[in-house]
N, C-alpha and C positions, 0 to 999 in steps of 0.2 A: 670410329674404324675401317669401313667399307674408305671411305673417301680415301684415307692414309694409302689403303691397296689398291684400289682404281689408279688414283696418281701412280704408283711402281708401275701397276701392271702396263697404262701408256707411254711411262719413261722406259720400258722396256723393249714393247718393240714400235715406237717411234719409230725409229732405224727405218724398220720395211712398211711404213703403215704405204707410206703413198706407189709403190710400187705394190704393192699386197691390196689399192684399193685400183688401181687401174687398171692388174692382170688379171684378181682374181688369187693370185697367190704371191708369197712372201718373195723379192726381188733377191734374185742369182748373186754371187762375187764370185766374178771369174778364177779369181788367185784363192780365197776359202775353196770355194764347192767347183771350180770345173778344170783348172786347172791341175789338181792330186789326181781328180781319173783319167785328165791324160798322160796325163806319166805316166801314173801303176799298172795304165789298161792299158793305150794306146802306143808309145812310144818304141815301145819292140820293133812296132813295122814302120809305126810317124814318125819316130822322136829325131834329134840328131845325128844316133850315132845308125841307122838306118839307112846302108848305103846300098844295099843289097836289095833292097824292094823295089817290085815292080810300081810301085805310085808313084805321083811328084803331090800329093798332099803331105805334109809334115806341120805336125801340132803342138810344134814348141815355139812359132810366129806368126804372127799377126799374116803378113804376108805366104808363110805356108800354109797356110791355114784357109786364105782365101783366094787363095790364086787359080788360074782358068788351069778345068780340065780337059780343056778341047770342046768347049760350047758348055760350061756348066759351070760353078763352085761349088764344091761340098755342104759349105755351110751358106744357108738364106733367113738372113736375119730378119727375123717376125716372123716364120714362116714353118716351122718346126715338120710339119708331113713332107712339106716338098723338099724338106731336107736330105741330098743320099746320105748322108753324116746319120740323119735318125734315123732314115732309113732304113741302113744295116743297123742299126742297133739294133732295133724293134725287128728286124727281119726272122723268121721262120725257119729261112730256105737255109740249111747250111752253107753252104755254097756261096752266097751273100750274107750273112752275117757275120759281122763286128763282134768283140776279137772273132776268130775266126776258132771254130770248135777246136783243131788241133796245139794252137796255141796253149792253152790250160788256161786260161785268163777268161774269165765272166763280170762283167755290170748287173751290177744289183738294182731290184724295181728303181728304186728311191737314185740312183743316179742317171735310171736315165728320163726319168722325170726331172732331174736337174737340167740334164742336159737342155731338154724339151723345153724346159718355163726360161733356161739360159737363151736358146734359140728365138724363143714365145716373146722373151724382152725384149730381143734388136742386138743379142751374141757381140754385146761387149764387148774385146780381147779390152787387158787390162797387161800392160809392161810388168815383168815381175818386179816386187819392190824392190829387191838390192841394186833396179837398173834405176830406177827414179833417185831422178836430183835431192836433195836433202835441204828442207825446205825449213827455214826458224819460225814458229807456231805465233801467229798475235798473242800480243799480253790480253790476259780478258782486262774488259771493259767493265772504269769503274771503280768502287774503294778509292781508299786511302793511295795522295800519291804514292806514298813510299813501297805501296805496294807493285806497283808498276814501273819501276824502277828496275831498268834491264841491268846482272853484274854481268861485268867484262872481265 
């Protein structure tokens, strides 16, 4: 019985094992973990409709998130501590803290940790799933020839 539980546990964590072995933390998926935080907590000032904002930082596209902000970038892949985005979300100074206290928005400790881990893991940006081309999956290998037939 323990053997089966061990196999089940390995299969459940298998997707994050590689990144966890390398960084000590579970792999952060941009679309699942980071994009929702940006949408709910940052888009008010850094989103597509934030034309009144003084900043060039836009967190709805890769180009906007990694834009040159006058000799620096807000996100430095692989180095959260030197990334101004991370410095601002962890700042104790109310004039520098993001989101600003006046916005009424606040990041949780878990959200801050996810952003830190994402930056540390290379800040891989993923296109929104709806804009990805549709791909037909490969049929499973093995089994009888009838099982590999593609219905058209």
